[in-house]
C-alpha positions in Angstrom: -40.4 52.1 -3.5 -38.3 55.2 -3.1 -38.7 55.5 0.8 -38.1 51.8 1.1 -34.8 52.1 -0.6 -33.8 55.3 1.4 -34.2 53.5 4.7 -32.4 50.3 3.8 -28.9 51.4 4.5 -29.6 53.1 8.0 -31.7 50.1 9.0 -28.8 47.6 7.6 -26.4 49.6 9.7 -28.6 49.4 13.1 -29.2 45.6 12.5 -25.2 44.8 12.0 -24.5 46.8 15.4 -27.4 44.8 17.1 -26.4 41.6 15.4 -22.8 42.0 16.8 -24.2 42.9 20.3 -26.4 39.6 20.1 -23.4 37.4 19.1 -21.4 38.8 22.0 -24.1 38.0 24.4 -24.5 34.5 23.0 -21.0 33.7 23.1 -20.7 34.7 26.7 -23.7 32.6 27.6 -22.2 29.5 26.1 -18.6 30.0 26.2 -18.0 27.1 28.8 -20.1 24.7 26.8 -18.5 25.4 23.4 -15.0 25.8 24.7 -14.2 29.3 23.7 -13.0 32.4 25.5 -15.6 35.0 25.7 -15.0 38.0 23.5 -15.7 41.8 23.6 -17.9 43.9 21.2 -15.1 44.8 19.0 -14.3 41.1 17.9 -18.0 40.6 17.7 -18.2 43.3 15.0 -15.3 41.7 13.2 -16.9 38.3 13.3 -20.3 39.8 12.2 -18.9 41.8 9.4 -17.2 38.4 8.2 -20.2 36.6 8.5 -22.2 39.2 6.5 -19.6 39.3 3.8 -19.7 35.6 3.3 -23.4 35.0 3.7 -24.8 38.3 1.6 -23.5 37.0 -1.6 -24.9 33.6 -1.0 -28.3 34.9 -0.2 -28.2 37.3 -3.1 -27.3 34.5 -5.5 -30.2 32.2 -4.3 -32.6 35.1 -4.6 -31.6 35.8 -8.0 -31.7 32.1 -9.0 -35.1 31.7 -7.4 -36.4 35.1 -9.0 -35.1 34.1 -12.6 -37.0 30.6 -12.7 -39.8 29.8 -15.1 
């Protein structure tokens, strides 16, 4: 358990940058169909952290409620 928590932060960081890159690539592929302007990596980083800040507490709340049910 000790090593798992030790590597959790670097893994989350790597996944954050990868997620931002995937979002940028996906937005570039579908921008004409969706009606948005393609955006760069910096904007993708901002959108990704915003999504993480909204979604992470929801996931934690759901995980906590599922774990405490009898």
